[in-house]
C-alpha positions in Angstrom: 95.8 183.4 1.3 97.4 185.1 4.3 99.9 182.4 5.0 100.8 182.4 1.2 101.3 186.1 1.3 103.4 185.9 4.5 105.7 183.3 3.0 105.9 185.2 -0.3 106.9 188.5 1.5 109.3 186.6 3.7 111.0 185.1 0.6 111.2 188.5 -1.1 112.9 190.0 2.0 115.3 187.1 2.2 116.1 187.4 -1.6 116.7 191.1 -1.3 119.1 190.5 1.6 121.0 187.9 -0.5 121.3 190.4 -3.4 122.5 193.1 -1.1 125.1 190.7 0.4 126.4 189.8 -3.1 126.5 193.5 -3.9 128.7 194.2 -0.9 130.8 191.2 -1.8 131.5 192.6 -5.3 132.3 196.0 -3.9 134.7 194.5 -1.3 136.3 192.3 -4.1 136.9 195.4 -6.3 138.2 197.4 -3.4 140.7 194.6 -2.6 141.8 194.4 -6.2 142.3 198.2 -6.3 144.4 198.1 -3.1 146.5 195.2 -4.3 147.0 196.9 -7.7 148.1 200.2 -6.4 150.0 199.5 -3.1 153.3 198.8 -4.9 153.4 200.7 -8.2 156.6 200.1 -10.2 157.9 201.5 -13.4 158.4 197.9 -14.5 155.0 196.4 -13.4 154.5 192.9 -12.3 151.8 190.6 -13.6 149.0 191.9 -11.4 149.8 195.5 -11.9 150.2 194.9 -15.7 146.8 193.3 -15.8 145.1 196.1 -13.9 146.8 198.7 -16.2 145.5 196.9 -19.2 142.0 196.9 -17.8 142.1 200.6 -16.9 143.8 201.5 -20.1 141.0 199.7 -22.0 138.3 201.6 -20.2 140.2 204.9 -20.8 140.6 204.1 -24.5 136.9 203.3 -24.9 135.9 206.5 -23.1 138.2 208.6 -25.2 137.1 207.1 -28.5 133.4 207.5 -27.6 133.4 210.9 -25.8 136.7 212.5 -26.8 139.4 213.8 -24.5 136.8 216.0 -22.5 135.1 212.8 -21.5 137.9 211.7 -19.3 136.4 213.7 -16.4 133.7 211.0 -16.3 136.2 208.2 -16.2 135.5 207.4 -12.4 131.8 207.0 -13.1 132.1 205.0 -16.3 135.0 202.8 -15.1 133.2 202.1 -11.8 130.0 201.1 -13.6 131.9 198.9 -16.0 134.0 197.1 -13.4 131.0 196.6 -11.1 128.7 195.4 -13.9 131.2 193.0 -15.4 132.2 191.5 -12.0 128.5 191.2 -11.0 127.6 189.5 -14.3 130.5 187.0 -14.0 129.7 186.2 -10.4 126.5 184.5 -11.4 128.6 181.9 -13.3 130.2 180.7 -10.1 128.1 177.8 -8.6 126.4 178.9 -5.4 126.5 182.6 -6.3 124.0 185.0 -7.8 124.5 188.0 -10.0 123.5 191.3 -8.3 122.7 192.5 -11.8 120.0 189.8 -12.1 118.0 191.9 -9.7 116.0 194.8 -11.1 116.7 197.0 -8.1 120.4 196.9 -8.8 120.1 197.8 -12.5 117.5 200.5 -11.9 119.7 202.2 -9.3 122.6 202.3 -11.8 120.3 203.5 -14.6 119.0 206.3 -12.4 122.5 207.5 -11.6 123.3 207.7 -15.3 120.0 209.5 -16.0 120.5 212.1 -13.3 124.2 212.6 -14.3 123.1 213.2 -17.9 120.8 216.1 -17.1 123.1 217.5 -14.4 125.9 217.7 -16.9 123.6 219.2 -19.6 122.4 221.9 -17.2 126.0 222.6 -16.0 127.4 222.9 -19.5 124.5 224.8 -21.2 122.6 226.4 -18.3 119.0 227.2 -19.2 119.8 226.7 -22.9 119.8 223.0 -22.2 116.0 223.1 -22.5 116.4 223.8 -26.3 117.4 220.1 -26.7 113.8 219.2 -25.9 112.1 221.8 -28.1 113.0 220.8 -31.6 114.7 222.7 -34.5 112.0 225.3 -34.9 109.7 226.9 -32.4 106.4 225.8 -34.1 107.4 222.1 -33.7 107.8 222.5 -29.9 104.3 221.2 -29.0 105.1 218.1 -30.9 108.8 217.6 -30.1 108.6 218.4 -26.3 106.5 215.4 -25.3 108.4 213.1 -27.7 111.8 214.2 -26.2 110.5 213.9 -22.6 109.2 210.4 -23.3 112.5 209.5 -25.0 114.6 210.7 -22.1 112.4 209.0 -19.5 112.6 205.7 -21.5 116.4 205.7 -21.2 116.7 204.4 -17.6 114.0 201.9 -18.3 115.9 200.6 -21.3 119.2 200.5 -19.5 117.9 198.7 -16.5 115.5 196.2 -18.1 118.0 195.2 -20.9 120.8 194.4 -18.4 118.4 192.7 -15.9 116.7 190.6 -18.5 119.8 189.3 -20.1 121.6 188.4 -16.9 118.5 186.9 -15.3 118.0 184.8 -18.4 121.7 183.7 -18.2 121.3 182.6 -14.6 118.1 180.6 -15.4 119.7 178.9 -18.4 122.8 178.0 -16.4 120.8 176.5 -13.6 118.7 174.4 -16.0 121.7 173.2 -18.0 123.6 172.2 -14.8 120.6 170.2 -13.6 120.0 168.4 -16.9 123.5 167.5 -18.2 126.9 166.4 -16.8 129.4 168.8 -15.5 131.7 169.1 -18.5 129.0 169.4 -21.1 127.9 173.0 -20.2 131.4 174.4 -20.9 130.4 175.9 -24.3 127.4 177.5 -22.5 129.8 179.0 -19.9 131.9 180.4 -22.7 128.8 182.0 -24.4 127.7 183.4 -21.0 131.1 185.0 -20.4 130.9 186.6 -23.8 127.3 187.8 -23.2 128.3 189.2 -19.8 131.1 191.3 -21.4 128.8 192.5 -24.2 126.1 193.6 -21.7 128.7 195.5 -19.8 130.0 197.2 -23.0 126.4 198.1 -24.0 125.6 199.7 -20.7 128.8 201.7 -20.7 128.5 202.8 -24.3 124.9 204.0 -23.8 125.8 205.8 -20.6 128.7 207.6 -22.4 126.5 208.5 -25.4 123.8 209.9 -23.2 126.2 212.1 -21.3 128.0 213.1 -24.5 124.7 214.0 -26.1 123.8 216.3 -23.1 127.1 218.2 -23.6 126.4 218.9 -27.3 124.8 222.0 -28.6 121.1 221.8 -29.5 120.5 221.7 -33.3 
């Protein structure tokens, strides 16, 4: 058993190093794109600047439609999460690469950031009155509503992380099996479906994050 455990632990360490390497690769890739998109800003944008403006404008429109104009102060967080998740999801479709979001450590870390930000914003906006959101509409329902609300809020990072991890991990496994079983051109419809799924999972994570933060800013009813 000891040799098996040794090799298993060694494999896990190597796998985590690979995931961290891909994570740094995605961050460097996005940093390079940001630099190239902003180094020569023109009133009449070129193709690359125009593409970046469309992407950022899309994120801004989604944020404004979901949270209202006051939600723009969270644009750096939401846009960063969206760009990172989408790039990480699509990276797994490139042969020889692996999606960082197919690792539970990555998705949990992002979900924890959203969870902490939600309650920090709630306390900052409402102060001690933020506790009323956990106590129900009337005082005599507090013993029932308080544990329900606590469990509901604690389940949010679990839902965010496991949903994204499960879908992207499943995509990577399906892609690996399809590439092994069929010729190169046959999996193209599968590639198209996976690109669509990667975008949908990014949108779902962003929407839930925005809804959680917007809910924390609302008055308790």
